[in-house]
C-alpha positions in Angstrom: 204.4 40.5 5.1 207.3 42.8 4.6 208.4 45.7 2.4 209.8 43.2 -0.2 206.6 41.3 -0.8 203.3 42.6 -2.0 200.2 40.4 -1.9 197.4 41.2 -4.3 194.3 42.4 -2.4 192.1 39.5 -3.9 194.7 36.9 -2.8 195.1 38.5 0.6 191.4 38.5 1.2 191.1 34.8 0.1 193.9 33.8 2.4 192.3 35.6 5.4 188.9 34.1 4.6 190.4 30.6 3.9 189.1 30.7 0.3 191.4 28.2 -1.6 194.3 29.9 -3.5 196.3 28.3 -6.3 199.7 29.6 -7.1 201.0 30.0 -10.7 204.5 30.5 -11.9 205.6 33.3 -14.3 208.5 31.7 -16.2 205.9 30.2 -18.5 204.9 33.7 -19.4 208.4 35.1 -20.1 210.3 32.0 -21.3 207.8 29.3 -21.9 206.0 30.5 -25.0 205.9 33.5 -27.4 203.8 36.7 -27.1 200.8 36.9 -27.3 200.1 33.1 -26.6 202.0 33.5 -23.3 199.6 36.2 -22.0 196.5 34.5 -23.4 197.5 31.2 -21.7 198.3 32.9 -18.3 194.9 34.7 -18.3 193.0 31.6 -19.3 194.8 29.6 -16.5 193.7 32.2 -14.0 190.1 32.1 -15.4 190.0 28.3 -15.0 191.0 28.6 -11.3 188.4 31.4 -10.7 185.7 29.3 -12.5 186.4 26.4 -10.1 185.9 28.4 -7.0 189.5 29.3 -6.2 191.6 32.4 -6.4 194.7 32.4 -8.6 198.0 33.9 -7.5 200.5 34.3 -10.3 203.9 35.0 -8.8 206.7 37.2 -10.2 209.1 40.0 -9.3 208.5 43.3 -10.9 211.0 46.1 -10.5 212.4 44.4 -7.4 209.1 43.8 -5.6 207.9 40.3 -5.1 204.3 40.1 -6.3 202.0 37.4 -5.0 199.1 37.7 -7.5 199.6 39.7 -10.7 197.2 42.0 -12.3 196.3 41.5 -16.0 198.5 44.5 -16.9 201.4 43.0 -15.0 201.0 39.7 -16.9 200.9 41.6 -20.2 204.1 43.5 -19.1 206.0 40.3 -18.5 204.6 38.7 -21.7 205.8 41.6 -23.9 209.3 41.7 -22.2 209.6 38.0 -22.7 213.2 36.6 -22.3 214.4 40.1 -21.3 213.0 39.2 -17.9 215.4 37.3 -15.7 214.6 33.6 -15.2 214.5 33.5 -11.4 215.1 30.4 -9.3 215.1 30.4 -5.5 218.8 31.2 -5.5 218.3 34.3 -7.7 215.5 36.0 -5.6 217.8 38.2 -3.4 219.7 39.4 -6.4 216.6 40.3 -8.5 215.0 42.0 -5.5 218.1 44.0 -4.4 218.8 45.2 -7.9 215.3 46.3 -8.6 214.9 43.9 -11.6 212.1 42.0 -13.2 212.1 38.3 -12.4 210.0 35.4 -13.8 209.8 32.8 -11.1 210.6 29.1 -11.9 209.0 26.2 -10.1 211.5 26.4 -7.3 211.1 30.2 -6.7 207.3 30.0 -7.1 207.1 27.1 -4.6 209.2 29.0 -2.0 207.3 32.3 -2.3 203.9 30.6 -2.4 204.6 28.7 0.8 206.0 31.9 2.4 202.7 33.6 1.6 200.6 30.7 3.1 199.6 29.2 -0.3 199.4 25.4 -0.2 199.1 24.3 -3.8 200.7 25.4 -7.1 199.9 24.5 -10.7 202.5 24.4 -13.4 203.2 22.7 -16.7 206.2 20.4 -15.9 208.8 20.4 -13.2 212.5 20.6 -13.8 214.6 17.6 -13.0 217.8 15.7 -13.6 219.1 16.5 -17.0 220.4 13.9 -19.4 224.1 13.2 -18.8 223.9 14.7 -15.4 226.5 12.2 -14.2 228.9 14.3 -16.3 227.5 17.8 -15.9 225.8 17.6 -12.5 222.9 19.6 -14.1 220.0 19.0 -11.7 217.2 21.5 -11.4 216.7 23.5 -8.2 213.0 22.5 -8.4 213.8 19.1 -6.9 215.7 20.4 -3.9 213.0 23.0 -3.2 210.4 20.3 -3.3 212.4 18.4 -0.7 212.2 21.2 1.9 209.2 23.4 1.2 205.7 22.5 2.2 203.9 22.9 -1.1 201.8 20.6 -3.3 202.8 20.9 -7.0 200.5 19.7 -9.7 202.3 19.1 -13.0 202.2 16.9 -16.1 205.3 15.1 -14.9 208.9 16.1 -15.5 209.6 17.5 -19.0 210.5 14.6 -21.3 213.7 16.5 -22.3 215.1 15.3 -18.9 216.3 11.9 -17.6 213.0 10.8 -16.0 214.5 7.7 -14.3 217.2 9.8 -12.5 214.7 12.4 -11.6 212.5 9.9 -9.8 215.6 8.5 -8.1 216.5 12.0 -6.8 213.0 12.6 -5.6 213.0 9.3 -3.8 216.3 10.2 -2.0 214.8 13.5 -1.0 211.6 11.7 0.3 209.3 13.6 -2.0 206.0 11.7 -2.7 205.3 11.4 -6.4 201.6 10.8 -6.9 199.9 9.7 -10.1 196.4 11.1 -10.5 194.4 8.2 -11.9 197.6 6.7 -13.3 200.3 4.3 -12.2 202.7 5.6 -14.8 204.7 8.8 -14.7 203.4 11.2 -17.3 206.1 12.6 -19.6 204.8 16.1 -20.2 203.9 16.0 -23.9 202.7 12.4 -23.5 200.5 10.7 -20.9 202.9 7.8 -20.3 206.6 7.0 -19.8 208.5 3.9 -19.0 208.5 4.7 -15.3 206.1 4.3 -12.4 204.9 6.8 -9.8 205.1 6.0 -6.0 201.4 5.9 -5.4 198.2 6.2 -7.5 195.3 8.2 -6.1 192.0 8.6 -8.1 190.3 11.6 -6.5 191.2 15.1 -5.5 190.0 14.4 -2.0 192.4 11.4 -1.6 195.3 13.6 -2.8 194.3 16.4 -0.4 194.2 13.9 2.5 197.7 12.6 1.7 199.0 16.2 1.6 197.4 17.0 5.0 198.6 13.8 6.6 202.2 14.5 5.6 202.1 18.0 7.0 200.2 17.1 10.1 203.0 14.6 10.8 205.4 17.6 10.4 207.3 15.9 7.7 209.4 18.3 5.6 209.0 19.0 1.9 206.2 18.9 -0.6 204.1 16.5 -2.6 204.4 16.2 -6.4 201.1 15.4 -8.1 201.5 14.2 -11.7 198.5 14.7 -13.9 198.6 13.1 -17.4 198.0 15.4 -20.4 194.5 14.5 -21.8 194.9 11.8 -24.5 193.2 14.0 -27.1 195.9 16.7 -26.5 199.0 14.5 -26.2 201.6 14.1 -28.9 202.7 10.9 -30.7 205.5 9.4 -28.6 207.7 8.6 -31.6 207.3 12.1 -33.0 208.1 13.9 -29.8 211.1 11.6 -29.0 212.6 12.3 -32.4 212.1 16.0 -31.9 213.8 15.9 -28.5 216.7 13.9 -29.8 217.2 16.4 -32.6 216.9 19.4 -30.2 219.4 17.9 -27.8 222.0 17.3 -30.5 221.6 20.9 -31.7 221.9 22.2 -28.2 225.2 20.3 -27.7 226.6 21.8 -30.9 225.8 25.3 -29.7 227.2 24.6 -26.2 224.0 25.8 -24.5 224.1 25.0 -20.7 222.6 25.9 -17.4 219.2 27.6 -17.0 219.2 28.4 -20.8 218.8 24.7 -21.7 215.1 24.2 -21.0 213.8 27.4 -22.8 216.0 26.6 -25.8 214.8 23.0 -26.0 211.2 23.9 -25.7 211.5 26.5 -28.4 213.4 24.1 -30.7 210.9 21.3 -30.2 208.1 23.8 -31.0 209.9 24.6 -34.3 210.5 21.0 -35.2 206.9 20.0 -34.5 205.5 23.0 -36.4 203.9 24.4 -33.2 202.1 21.2 -32.2 204.2 20.9 -29.0 203.1 24.4 -27.9 199.5 23.5 -28.2 200.0 20.4 -26.1 201.9 22.5 -23.6 199.0 25.0 -23.3 196.4 22.2 -22.9 198.3 20.4 -20.1 198.7 23.7 -18.2 194.9 24.2 -18.3 194.4 20.6 -17.2 196.7 21.1 -14.2 195.0 24.3 -13.2 191.7 22.4 -13.1 193.1 19.5 -10.9 194.9 21.9 -8.6 191.7 23.8 -8.0 189.8 20.6 -7.2 192.4 19.6 -4.7 192.7 23.1 -3.2 189.1 23.0 -2.0 189.9 20.2 0.4 193.1 21.9 1.7 191.7 25.1 3.1 
């Protein structure tokens, strides 16, 4: 595409031959979980996509070059460096590239770069959103704004339950982003399959979801589509347990005055500690579940 972007040969061949490609983010590798679970999870996510007839494209920036599709060794490199890698939203891409740094792409940056490469769908764990007390802090994830203007379909397990789910849905409505529930009327809450909020529309098959995505883009409507896929019931956490852990983590975060893009990694790590690792296992399983659904939808998009 240009000197700043390198597309992996397997991904490039798939795009040229119209074989379905599913994008994956890299923040989950560097900031989402510890080594070596992060690398094992990233490689297994790619395997699920391959096994379902699609080509995975994990996206990151390595030494200033944007990579659309990482090799196993590049994934291991990011996993070992962990939080030394700069968490990179769309805003940060020019800085990371120009300074020759390593960057792990968030949902917003991955969405932007995937769409630029011609990839139509992206699987992640949970999107960012409107943070609790955002009416005071104005802390709203760049993920939401990117979804409002970039033509990408994002499969997730809902917004992370550390956020204000109601305000997140209101923001997405204002930005005209469809929030689809896969076989559910209720917005999933990341660690749990249900919340107190409803999605815009329920669709029960990958084909129906693909048809909605294609209809939106054929009408030349801006922005993407958010597909919320509940964590399997056998993998979800008890709602009272996770709510208590989130409340405890939020209080601790406020005492430590942690703000900005450090909040989500801190909260996820703290919740993992409080739940004695159970939240991490749920996180891994929901990622796999989203890779499966994204692959099933992708087959109808290309």
